[in-house]
N, C-alpha and C positions, 0 to 999 in steps of 0.2 A: 746303475751308477754311470751316468753318461759323461761326456766331455764337460770340462769345467773351466775352459779358458775364459768364458765370460765373467767368471768370478775373480779374475785377476791372477790366476796361476801363471807362472813364468813359462814362456815357450822354451822348448829344448834348443840349445845352441844359440841363445839370445845374447851371447857375450861378444858379438862382433862378426865381421865377415870371415869366411872360411874358404880354404882351397877345396876344389871339387875334382873328382876323378873316379876312374873305374876301380873296383875292388873285387877280390875273390874271397871265398870263405877262409882262406889261409891268411890273407893280408888284412882282413877286417879286424880292427882292434878297439879297445875300450876308448870311448870318447868320440867315435865316429857317429855320424847321423846318416841313416839310410831309410829307404822306403820299405816298410814292413806291413804285411797284410794283417789286418785286424777286422773281424766281423765282415769278411769278404771285401774289404776296401783297403787300398794302399794308404798307409799313414806314415807321417814323418816320425821317426823314433830315434832316440839316442841310445847307444850301446853302453850300458853301465858295468857289465861284467860278462865273462865268458867262462864256460865250464865244459868238461868232457863227461858225458854220461854213457850208459850202456848202449843207448840208441844213436850216439854220435854227439857232435859238438852242438851246444846250445848257447844262445845269446840272451842276456837279460835286457829288455827294452823298456825305456820310459817314453810313452807316447805323448806327442805334442798336444797340450791342452787337455790331458786326461788326468784324473785323480791318481795319486800315488798307488792306491790299492788295486788299480787296474794295470800296473806294470806286470810283465810276465816273461817267462822263459820261452823263447821261440826257437824252433829248429831252423836249419839253413834253408829249407824249402820255402819258408815264408818271407825270406828277404829277397827283394828284387835287385839282382846284381846287374841288370841291363841299364838301370838308372845310375846316375853319378852319385857317389858317396861324398859327404862333407867330412873332410879330415880335420882332426883337432889341430889347433895352432901350435906349432913346435916351440915358439917363443914362450907361450903361456905354460907349456909343459915344463920347460927349463926353469921358469920362475917358481912353479909349484915345487919342483924337486929341490931347488935351492932353499925355499922357505921351509920345506919339511926337514931338511938337514939341519938348518939353523934352529928350528923348534926342538928337534931331538937333542941337539947339543945343549941347549939351555935347560931342557927338562932333566937331562942327566946330571947337570951341575946343581940344579935347584932341588933335586929330589931328596927328601929327608931320609934319614936312616930308619930302619924298621923299629928301633927302640923308641925314637922320638915321634914316630908317626902315630897319630891318634886314629883309632878305628871309629868310623861314623856309624852310629846305630840306625836302625830302620826308622825310628820315630823322628830322628833329626832329618833324614832324607825325606820323610813324608812332609815335614814342616816346610823345607825348602821347596819341594815340588808343589805343595799347596799354595805357597806364596806366589807362584808363577801363573796361577789361574784366576783371572778376574771374573766378575759376574757381568758379562755384557748383555744384560737383560733388554735394554732398550733396542739394541740392534736386532734382537729376535722379533720384537713386536714390529719394527719397521719392515723386516723381511716378509712379514705376513701380508703387507700391503702391495707387494710386487705383483707382476702379471701372473695369471694362473698358469700360463704355459711354462713357467720356469720349473726346473727340476727341484723338488722339495729338498732333497739331500744337499744340493748345491746352493740352495737359497738359505741355508742355515748360516750361523754366525761365521764370519770370516776368521775371527780370532779362534774359535773352537774347531774350525775345519782342519782336516788333515793336510799337512803341507805336501807340496808336489813331490819333491825329492829330498826333503829335509830329514832331520833326525827323528827319532821316535818320541821326542818330547815336543810339546807345543812351543813354537818359537814366539816369544813375547818380549818386546823391548821393555826393559826395566832399569831402574836406577841402580848404580853400582853400590852394593851393600857388602858388609863383611861376609854374609852367607853366600851371596852370589860370587864374590871374588874367590872364596875358598872352593866353591864348586868348580869354577873355571880352572883354578890351579890344579885341582884334583884330576880334572878331565885331561889336561895337557900333560900330566905326568905319565900317561900310558903311551907306549909305542904301539905300532900296528900289531906286532907279534904278540905283545902282552895283552892287547885288547881282544884279539881273536881267542887267545887261550882263556882269558877271563870269561868271555861269553860262552865258550864251550863247557867250562867247568862249573861256573856259578849261575849262569842263566840271567844275570842282572843286565838290564838294558840301560843302566843309568851312567856308566862310565863311557864318556866320549861316544855317544851313539852314532855320530855321523860316519864312523869308520865302516861298519858292516851292517847295521840294522836297516839301512835303506835297501839292501839286497835281499830279496826273498830267497830262501834256500830250498824250500820244498815246492815242487811244481804242481803236483796233483795228489789228492788224498782220496782213497776209496774207503768210505765209512758207511757200513751197512749197505743199503740199496742206493745210496747217494754217492755222487762223485763231487768232491769239494775242491775248489781252487783257492788256496790260501791268499791272504791279502798282505801279510807282513812276515818278517823273519821270526822263526821260532827255534830255540836252541836244542833241536834234536841232535843226536850224534852226527859228526861230520860226514860219515860215510853215506848217510841217507840223502845227502845233497846230490849224490851221483846217480840216484835212482830216478827213473822217469815218473814213477808213482809209488807211494807208500800205502800200506794197508793197515788200518786201525780197527781193532775189534770194538764194535759199538757197545759192548757190555762191560768188558774189563779194561778197555782203552789201551791194551798192549799194542805196540806198533812193530811192523815187519816190513822188510825191504823187498821181499819176493813173494809171489803168490803161493808157491809150494809150502813155505814155512807158515804162512798165514792160514792156509787150508788145513794143515795139520793141527794148528792151534785151535781152530774153530771146532774140530772134531773132539777136542779134549776139554774145551772151555765149558764149564757148567753154570757160570754166572748168567742170570737172566734179569737182574735189576741192580741198581747201584748198591754197594755194600754198606748200607746204613739202615736206620729206622725210618719206616714210612710214617710220616706225621700228618699227611693230608691226602685225601682221595675224593674225587667227585667223578662225574660221568666222562670228563674230558682228560684230566691230568692228575698226576700224583706228585707229591714232594717227599724227598728223602733227606734226612739229616745225617751228615757224615763228619766224623771227627778226623781232622787232618793228622792227628797224632796216632790214631788207631789204624788208619787206612792210608799210610804214607804213599805207597806206590800208586794206588789208584788216583789219589788227589794230585800227585805230581804229574801223572799222565794227563789228567784233566787240564792242568795248567799249561802243559805243553801244547795240547790241542787248542786251548782258548787263545794262546799267544799268537797263533796264526791269523787271528781275526781281531786282535786288540793291539792298538798302536802304543798304549801307555802302560801296559802291564810290566811290572818291574821285578817280580819275584816268582820263581816257580819251584825252587829246590826245597826250601824249608817251609813246610806246610803245617807244622805242629801248632802254631798259635792261631790257627783258623778253623772255623766251622764252615762246611760247605752244604748249601741247600740246593738240591738238584731237582729240576722239574722234568718229568718224563710223561710219555703217552704210552698206553698199553694196547697190546694185541695178543694173538695166540702165541707168538714167538717170545714175548717178554716185554720189558719196559724199555722204551727207546728214549735216549737222551734228547731233550729239546733245548735246554739251557740251564744256567745255574747262577747263583751269586754266592760269594764267600763273605765271611764276617769275622772280624777279630773277636777272640774269646773275651778280651777285655780291652776296649778302645778308650784311650785317654781323651779323645776328641768326640766321643759319643757318636761315632759313625755306625750306622746299621748295615752298611754295605761297603766291602773293600773292593770287590771286583764283580762285574755283572756282565753276562753275555747270553745272547740267544744265537744258536747256530744259524748260519746263513740260510739253510734250506727251510727254516721255520720263521724267518724274519718277515715283517709286514703282514703278520697274521694275528696280531694281538697278544702274542705270548710274552713279549717284553713287558707289557703293561701288567700281566699277571705276576711276573717276577717282582716288579717294583711294589705292587700292592701287597704281595705276600711278605716282603721285607718290613713294610709298615705295620702289617697285622701282627707280626712278631714283636715289634716295638711297642704296640699297644698292650700286648699281654705282659711285656716286661715293665710297663708303666714308665717308659722313657721316650724322649724326643729323639728322632733319628734323622740322619742326613747321609748321603753317599760320600765316600772318600773322593777327594779331588787329586788329580784332574780327571774328568770324565772324557771319554771319547766323544767325537762329534755326534755320532748316532745316539750314544747314551745320553748326551746332553739334551737332544731333542725329545727323547722319550720321557725323561724326567720332567722337563718343562710342561709337556702336554699333560702328564699325570697330575702335577701340582695344579695347573690351571683348571682342569676339569673338576677336581675334588674341591678346590676352594670355591669355585662358582656354584657347584651343587649345594655346598654347605650354606653359602650366603643366600641363595635363592630360597632355601627352606627357612632360613632365619628371618628374612624379610616378612614372611607370612605371619610369624608369631609376634612381630613388632618388638623383639628383644634387642637390647643393646649388645653389640659384639665388639671385641677387641682382637688385636693380632695375637695376644697371648692365648685367648680363648680358642681361636682357630687352630693355633699350633697344638694345643692340648687335645682338641677333638680329633685332629688328623695325625697326631704323633709326629708332626713336622717341627723343625726348628723355627724359631721366630725369624731368623735371617732368611730362610727359604720362603716363608710366607710373605715377608715384607718385600723381597725382591720380585716375587711373582705378582703381587699387587701393583708394584711400580711398573712392571713390564706390561701389564694389561691396562695401565693408566686408570686404575680403580682407586688410588689413594690420592686425595686432594686435601688442601689446607683451606678451611672456610671458617670465618668468624673466630679466629684465634684457636682453632683446634683441628686436628686431623680427622678426616671422615672417609669412609669407604663408600664409593658409589658403584653401581653396576650399569654400564652402558647398555642400551637396548640392543645394540649390534651383537654384543657378546651373548646376550640371552637368546637371540635368534640363532646364533651359531651353535650354541650348546643344545638347543632343542633339535636342531637339524642333526647333530652328531648322535644324539640319544636315539634317533630313529633307527640307526644302524645297530644290529644285534651284536653285543659284545659279551664275551665271557668274563665273569668276575669270580673272585675268591669268596666262598661261603665261610665266613669266620667261625661259624658253629661247628664246622667239620674239622677244624684244626685240633689235633690231639698232641699238645706240646706244652711243656713247662720249661722255663729258662734253666739251662744246665748250670751246674755249679762245678767249678774247676779248682784243682789244687794249684799251688804256686808253680809246680814243675810242669803241669800240663798246659799252661798258658805262656810259657817262655820258649825261646828258640832253642833248638837242640844242638847248639854249637858246643 
């Protein structure tokens, strides 16, 4: 994930001229811009936060023209104090303080009592969140025509891309509606102290995310034989933010702040695979089905782990209404976690995926496509049409578009040989996709045209050549005949929240 200034991300400190001067580790404060070493080169970075750890003081830096997920905690040794530091404007600081005091006063007056305050359900939050995510399909197609030298991740949709230092929701301009107005009023009713406490206790990232979600609290994670560097905030206990590295058991997902405790745990831990039923196995991967109600601790730990790499995940504590489908790879030591997707036990919107993630060490190896394919194979067994819950992360959006495009193209190429008439509804039924996803994909690929009074599907020769070229690469696929699974049946109690 390289620099992304070419894609329009704001430069740090672009709010006007600043005073410059020398600084020391003690005088450097939040808002300063300094020269910080990254990948062996000095780069301009803004200090967003400061914390004391066991190894000393660390500074959270947002690097100029770099994606938000590349922000990191750096020690004092990586900051060049021989160069002048740009100090934050004192006038703007005063304006911000005055604005915060005014907002806090208004919030206190306008805050309703607990009796009259209506509790917002998860489904209502999902509807509001979904309404903020458009389908910018045409932008995706246009981005494919850019120069080959561009970074693929940064050439993705600007609307779906992760903001530079913004909140953990996608920032999209929208008309003022009752739902959006209520959401804004709800967000402003939280003070900073209430916000932090809410994040620590509930794990929800939807109340005023600009306060703390932009600051990653975990610097480094040791997970099995891999060392992971988180991308985003995850609501682990506050004390873990003071550790230079945390240790997570790759089998039971328990987390520890020091090596001694973790070593003692590993000597006692007997789990060698996810605590659920194995419903699929081939020569490469296995899939396990896990009920969030029966394995609450394990599923909560999985959500905490995944939140470090997902910008839009909003729930981690209450896992009862979800089923988790975990993909692993096997060796002599056990089954190692590759990725997972979760699914509501009963979705009112017919979503077949609530949250999906491939761990960073396994990304760009085709595992994400296997997760997506497996979710649709389950939908085919259920006899339902499925679609992922919105909003998707920027990387998830790219993966789904590629999967939809490839499968629709393969189906249509086989269809043209038999000279049968095909419709969007037929394609959706064959692939277990919703008609909306099929139609938007056809429009994105410019395969849907209006000719002589009716809509027709055409396949450009360029797309056929691209597909033949991609088929030449060996890819793993799910063998549907190996799936040993029947749609589970739940009682009313098992598919509701345990509040």
